[in-house]
Structure formats: C-alpha cells, structure tokens
N, C-alpha and C positions, 0 to 999 in steps of 0.2 A: 592420507596426509601423514607425512613423517612425524615422528615424535618430536624432534627438534623444531620442525616447522610449526607444529601445533603449540609447542611451548612459547615460541616467539609471538605467535598470533594471540595466544591467551594473554601474554604479558602486555601486548599492545592494547588490548581491550581493558585490562585491569589497571586503570589509570592511577588509582591510589596505592597500588602495590600490596593490598591486603590478602592476596591469594584467592579472592572471590570477585566475580563480575556481577555487579548490580544491574537492575533494569536500566538505570540511567547510563551506566557505562556501556551496556549492550547497545542501547539506542545510539549513542555517540559513535561507537565503533562501527555499527552497521551503516550509519549515515556516511561516515568517511570512507568506508569500503565500497558501498554501493553507489555513492554519489547522489543519493536521493533521500528525501525526508522519510523518516520512520516515526510514526506516532508513538507517544508514550504507551498507549493502550496496546499497540502491536508488539512493542518491545516487552511489555509485561506479559503478554500472552505467550510469546516465544519463550521467555524465561520460565514461565510456569510450566510449559509443556516439557522443558528439558530439566527442570529442577527435581532430581531424583530423591533428595533427602528432605524436601519441603521447607528449607530454611529461607527461601526467597532470594537466594543467591546461587550463582553457578561456580562450583569449584572446577579445577582444571579437567577432571575426568568428565563431568557433566558437559562442560564446554566442548570438549573433544568429540563427545557423542553428538552434540548439536551440530558441530561443524561437519562431521562425517555424514549426518543425515541431510544436510543442506544440499549435497550433491545429488541426492535422490529426488529433490524437489525442483530441479532445473526446469522441468516441464511446467510447474506451477508459476515459476518466475517468468517464463516466456509467455504464458497465458496472461498474466497480470500486465506485462508490458504491452501486449497486443490490445488488451482492454483499455489501457491508459492512452494509447495512440488513437483508438476509436473514440474514446471519450473526448479527447482533445479536438477531434474533428467537429464534434457537435457542440462543444462547450462555448460559452460566450468568451470572447478574448479577454485575457487578464494580463495586466502588466507584470504581475509577479510570477505567473506560470506555476502557482502553488495549487496543488490538487485539493487542498482543504478549503480554498476560497473560490475556485473555479467551478462554475455550475452550468448545466444545460438549462437554458431558459426557453420559454415558448418561442421567443423571437430567434434565438440562435438555432433551435431545432428547425424552425420554418426556413431560415436562410440556408442551412445545410441541405435539407431535403430538396429545396429548390435547385441548388447547385448540382445535386446528384441526379436531377432530371425527373424527380417525382412530380406528379401533378400538383398544381398550386394548392397548398393548404393554408387556411386562415390561421391566425394566431390562436383563436378560440379552439380550433381543432387540435392544434399542437398542445395547448394547455390541457385539454382533455386526455391526450396521450400521456403527458407527463404526470398528470394527477394519479393515474393508476399505480405508479411506482414511487410517488413522492411520499416517502414514509414519515417525514417530519412536518409535512404540510406547508412548506415554505414557498411552494409554487415553482420550484426548480429541482433538478436532479443533481445530487452530489455524486462524486465518483462511486461511493459505496452503494448508493441507490441505483446507479447505472449498472454496477456489477451484479446486483441482485436481479435487475431486469434482464440482463444478458444471460444469466445462469438459469432463468426461469424456463 
C-alpha cells in the first residue's frame, strides 16, 4: 500500500481526527469497507492484536501494519465467507439476514439434510446432532458454534 493511500485510508477511519483509531472507529470503518457487520468484540480483538504501544488505540504506523497484514489473511477471509454460505444453507430463514440472530435449529437442519438427499432424520436426531456443539445450551447453533464444529 502506498504511503499516501495508507494516509487517506487512516484518515477515513479516524472519524474524530485525533490521529488515533479507536475500536469503535475501526468497527465502523471495517463495516463500511467490507459491507458486513463486525462485532464490537471482533473490532476490539483486531485492535488489541495491532496495538503495539498498548494504549488501546491505533496510531497511523500501527494501522498501516494492520492494513499490510490484512492482505496476508485473504485466505482466512475466503474461509470465513465459505463458512457463512454453508451456515446460511442450514440456518433457519431470518428476515434480517443477521448472522448474530440467525441460527441452525433442529427443524432447519432436518429440512436441509432432507433436501440434500440424506436419509430421513427425525427432529430428535437433529437435536442430538446440534447438542454436541451447542456451547450456550440454547438448542440451536449460532454461526460461532457452527464454525467451531466445522473446524473440529
């Protein structure tokens, strides 16, 4: 990334113009750049990983290192998008298409497996399959739980 390009990207993220990017500014900038929701926790984790001086903010040098490192993680982004597409196939339909509220329920798992030609499973069998990776015990799989299952 060119220095002038990096400076203009940094300025776009630094909404209050204080020369630092906060987790909130990072989150908003990533959402507008990527076109998808970024949780506060993810933005804070990204910031913490790139925060060299430990002040809880990114200066322009730290931000530039983060931006340069993002190109190295294109493979991770592609994997996440593939997982999101797979999750969407199994998840109960949601009018908001929000990955934080969309879940794989026993009924949606059963319906998708049936469409894929799997032998007919009952809802109880699907509930048992979900139970193994249902980390919060709500009876359904969130995207994060689905990701853990797929990486196991």
